[in-house]
N, C-alpha and C positions, 0 to 999 in steps of 0.2 A: 504494500500500500504506500503510495507516494503522497507526501503531504504537499499541498498547494501553498504557494506564498500568499500571505494575506494581502488583500487589496489595499493599496495606499489610499488614504483619505484625500479627497479632493480639497486642496487648500487654496485653489484659485478663487478669486472673488467671483460672485455670480454676475453674469452680464445682464444689462437692462434689456427689456423687451424692445424689439424693433418693429415699427409699424410701417406698412406700405402706404403710399399716397391714398389709395382707395380706403384703407382702414382708417386713416386720419380723417378723411372726408366723412366717413360714416360716424365716427365718434363725435365730430364737431357739427354734424348736420349741414355740411356745405358740399359743394361739388368738388370733384377732383381738380377741376380747372382753377378754382379758388385756392386750393392748397398749393398748386403749382405756382400761382402768382405770388403767394406768400414766400415760397422757397426762392423764387427768382429775385424778389425784393430783398431777401436776406432776413426777413422777419422770422422765419421758421428754419432753424438749423437742421441740416440733414447729414447723413452718413452715406457715402457712395461705396457700394460693394460691387465692383465691376460695373455693369450697366444698371444695377439695381439701385434705387434710391430709397432709403429708410429713415424714419424719424424715431429717435429713441424715446422711451417713456419719460425720462427726466426732462428732455427737451420739450416734449409735448406738454408736460405738466407746467413747465416754466412759461411756455407760450400762452397757455390758458390763463395762468395767474396774471401775467402782464397785460392780457387783453381784457380783463374784467374791468368794469366801470366801478369807481369807488362808491 
């Protein structure tokens, strides 16, 4: 009987959720074109993964927070 090495605990920090443009549009109740305008204007930061464009959960939360009326 061979003993297996114990699995190493994952010590890497968890990564934030990444949303597609369509998912962001759905969450915010706007069109994908509106989200694309915000990205182009630099209002909504994105992460580019090859040809994919994603918005991280912390960036989306910050965008929502700064967009609220006082």
